C-alpha positions in Angstrom: 7.0 8.2 -36.4 6.1 11.6 -35.1 7.8 14.6 -36.6 10.1 16.7 -34.4 7.8 19.7 -34.6 4.8 17.6 -33.5 6.7 16.2 -30.5 7.6 19.8 -29.6 3.9 20.9 -29.7 2.9 18.0 -27.5 5.7 18.8 -25.0 4.8 22.5 -24.9 1.1 21.6 -24.4 1.9 19.2 -21.6 4.2 21.8 -19.9 1.5 24.4 -20.1 -1.1 22.0 -18.6 1.3 21.5 -15.7 2.7 25.0 -15.1 -0.1 27.2 -16.4 2.6 29.5 -18.0 1.3 31.0 -21.3 3.2 30.2 -24.4 2.7 30.2 -28.2 1.6 26.7 -29.3 0.9 26.4 -33.0 -2.6 25.1 -33.9 -4.3 25.9 -30.6 -7.3 28.2 -30.8 -6.9 31.3 -28.6 -8.6 31.2 -25.2 -8.9 27.4 -25.1 -5.6 26.6 -23.4 -6.9 27.2 -19.9 -9.7 24.7 -20.5 -7.1 22.0 -21.3 -5.2 22.7 -18.1 -8.4 22.8 -16.0 -9.5 19.4 -17.4 -6.1 17.7 -16.9 -5.7 19.2 -13.4 -9.2 18.1 -12.3 -8.6 14.5 -13.5 -5.2 14.2 -11.8 -6.4 15.9 -8.6 -9.5 13.7 -8.4 -7.4 10.6 -8.9 -4.9 11.5 -6.1 -7.6 12.7 -3.7 -9.6 9.6 -4.2 -6.6 7.4 -3.5 -5.8 9.2 -0.2 -9.0 10.1 1.5 -7.5 10.0 5.0 -4.5 12.1 4.1 -6.8 14.6 2.3 -9.0 14.8 5.4 -6.3 15.4 8.0 -4.1 17.8 6.0 -5.3 21.5 6.1 -6.4 22.6 2.6 -3.4 24.9 2.4 -0.9 22.1 2.9 -2.7 19.6 0.6 -2.9 22.2 -2.2 0.7 23.1 -1.7 1.9 19.5 -2.0 -0.4 18.6 -4.9 0.4 21.8 -6.9 4.1 21.2 -6.5 3.7 17.5 -7.6 1.6 18.5 -10.6 4.1 21.0 -11.8 7.4 19.3 -10.9 6.9 15.6 -11.2 7.5 13.9 -14.5 5.0 11.0 -14.4 6.5 7.6 -15.4 3.3 5.5 -15.5 0.8 5.7 -18.4 -1.8 4.0 -16.1 -3.9 6.5 -14.2 -4.6 4.3 -11.1 -0.8 3.9 -10.5 -0.2 7.6 -10.4 -1.0 7.9 -6.7 2.1 5.7 -6.0 4.2 8.3 -7.7 2.5 10.9 -5.6 3.6 9.0 -2.5 7.2 8.6 -3.6 7.3 12.3 -4.6 6.1 13.3 -1.1 8.6 11.0 0.6 11.6 12.0 -1.6 10.8 15.7 -1.3 11.0 15.5 2.6 7.6 17.0 3.1 7.5 15.1 6.4 10.2 17.3 7.7 9.1 20.5 6.0 5.5 20.4 7.3 6.6 18.9 10.6 4.5 15.8 10.1 6.8 12.9 10.5 4.0 10.4 9.8 2.9 11.9 6.4 4.7 9.7 3.9 3.9 6.6 6.0 0.2 7.4 6.0 0.3 7.8 2.2 2.1 4.5 1.9 -0.4 2.8 4.1 -3.3 4.1 2.1 -1.6 3.2 -1.2 -1.1 -0.4 -0.1 -4.9 -0.9 0.0 -5.0 0.0 -3.7 -1.9 -2.1 -4.5 -3.3 -5.2 -2.8 -6.7 -4.7 -4.4 -5.2 -4.4 -7.9 -2.4 -6.8 -7.7 -2.5 -9.9 -10.0 -3.9 -13.1 -8.5 -1.2 -15.3 -7.1 -1.3 -19.0 -8.0 -1.9 -20.7 -4.6 -2.0 -24.2 -6.0 -4.4 -26.9 -4.8 -5.5 -26.8 -1.2 -8.3 -28.2 1.0 -10.4 -26.5 3.7 -9.8 -29.0 6.5 -6.6 -30.4 8.0 -4.3 -30.5 11.0 -3.3 -26.9 11.9 0.0 -27.8 13.5 1.2 -30.7 11.4 -0.1 -29.9 7.9 1.3 -27.3 5.6 -1.0 -24.3 5.6 -1.5 -22.0 2.5 -0.9 -18.3 3.3 -2.9 -15.8 1.2 -0.3 -14.3 -1.0 -2.5 -11.7 -2.4 -1.2 -9.6 0.4 1.5 -7.5 2.0 3.2 -8.0 5.4 4.3 -4.6 6.6 5.8 -2.8 9.6 4.5 0.6 10.6 5.9 3.3 12.9 2.4 4.7 13.6 -0.8 2.6 14.3 -3.0 4.0 11.5 -4.7 0.6 11.2 -6.0 0.9 14.8 -6.6 4.6 15.5 -7.4 8.0 13.9 -4.3 9.9 12.7 -4.5 12.5 15.5 -4.1 9.6 18.1 -1.8 7.4 16.1 0.7 10.2 15.5 1.3 10.4 19.3 2.2 6.7 19.6 5.2 6.0 17.4 6.5 2.4 17.8 6.6 -0.9 15.9 3.3 -2.2 14.5 3.0 -5.2 12.2 0.1 -5.4 9.8 -1.0 -8.1 7.3 -2.9 -6.6 4.4 -4.7 -9.2 2.3 -7.4 -9.5 -0.3 -10.3 -11.9 0.3 -10.4 -14.5 -2.4 -14.2 -14.4 -3.0 -15.2 -10.8 -2.5 -11.9 -9.0 -3.4 -12.3 -6.9 -0.2 -9.0 -5.8 1.3 -8.6 -6.5 5.0 -6.1 -5.3 7.6 -5.0 -7.6 10.4 -2.8 -6.5 13.3 -0.1 -8.9 14.3 2.2 -9.2 17.3 5.9 -9.5 16.5 5.7 -13.2 17.1 2.8 -13.7 14.7 4.5 -11.4 12.2 7.5 -13.8 12.4 5.2 -16.8 11.8 3.8 -15.2 8.6 7.2 -14.0 7.4 8.6 -17.6 7.9 5.6 -19.0 5.9 6.1 -16.5 3.1 9.7 -17.5 2.7 9.2 -21.2 3.4 6.0 -22.3 1.7 6.3 -25.9 2.6 6.9 -25.5 6.3 4.5 -26.6 9.0 3.8 -24.9 12.4 5.4 -27.8 14.3 8.6 -27.4 12.2 8.7 -23.7 13.1 8.4 -24.2 16.8 12.1 -24.9 17.7 13.4 -21.8 15.9 10.4 -19.8 17.2 11.2 -20.7 20.8 14.8 -19.9 20.3 14.2 -16.5 18.6 11.7 -15.4 21.3 13.4 -17.1 24.2 10.3 -19.2 25.1 10.8 -22.1 27.5 7.2 -23.3 27.7 6.8 -25.1 24.3 3.3 -26.4 25.0 2.0 -23.0 25.8 3.6 -21.6 22.7 2.2 -24.4 20.6 -1.3 -23.7 21.9 -0.9 -20.0 21.2 0.2 -20.6 17.6 -2.6 -23.1 17.1 -5.2 -20.5 18.2 -3.6 -17.8 16.0 -3.5 -19.9 12.9 -7.1 -21.0 13.4 -8.2 -17.4 13.7 -6.3 -16.5 10.6 -7.9 -19.4 8.7 -11.4 -18.2 9.6 -10.5 -14.6 8.6 -9.2 -15.6 5.2 -5.6 -14.7 5.8 -4.8 -18.4 5.5 -6.7 -20.2 2.7 -6.5 -23.8 3.8 -4.2 -26.8 3.8 -1.9 -27.9 1.1 -3.1 -31.1 -0.7 -0.6 -33.9 -0.3 
């Protein structure tokens, strides 16, 4: 159990490292405090900048430094794990309304998009159960890669550079998943129909494509069931080859 005076020294040192405001801290050799702050600042800045290379590139240095310095001084980090700190940076930016202040309505979404690549890469392996490589795409239960996130974006960052994407607000669906063998994170664009298919599979693991067709046709007001069936078959085949679908559930 730490003594109260020891806790106070730790808190004062941490606050100095964040704010840079000089204060008397017992036991610290004169002139060394700035080095502590420089080292901590460099580690945190490197972690945040490495997590958000696109945001770091598109923001002017003045704006990036403004946001980061405010975060460093104001934010009380909740995680003891360094690689998770960028998520807190994202939530800080979003909750502080920097989108509005800097007149960049896409800013927090871009941070979220970049963070999800880290999250999917680092997330624990899901238990997908037993499955086989071959089967009947329409009539067998397919296994969706659950080391993934299905998201909806307002800006198409997965398709275009930020300076182009910011001019095209809309509704964009993306499936972010981790390849089982390599661990590489992939981004796949989805139509609203295909996003509906994946969302249905996520919430109904035992469902087959044929079983989805009636509700799918009703939801999207499709009359030509055979054409819809062919389209879904082609989509699922493509996703199987890409690794977004892992295979077919063993009976």
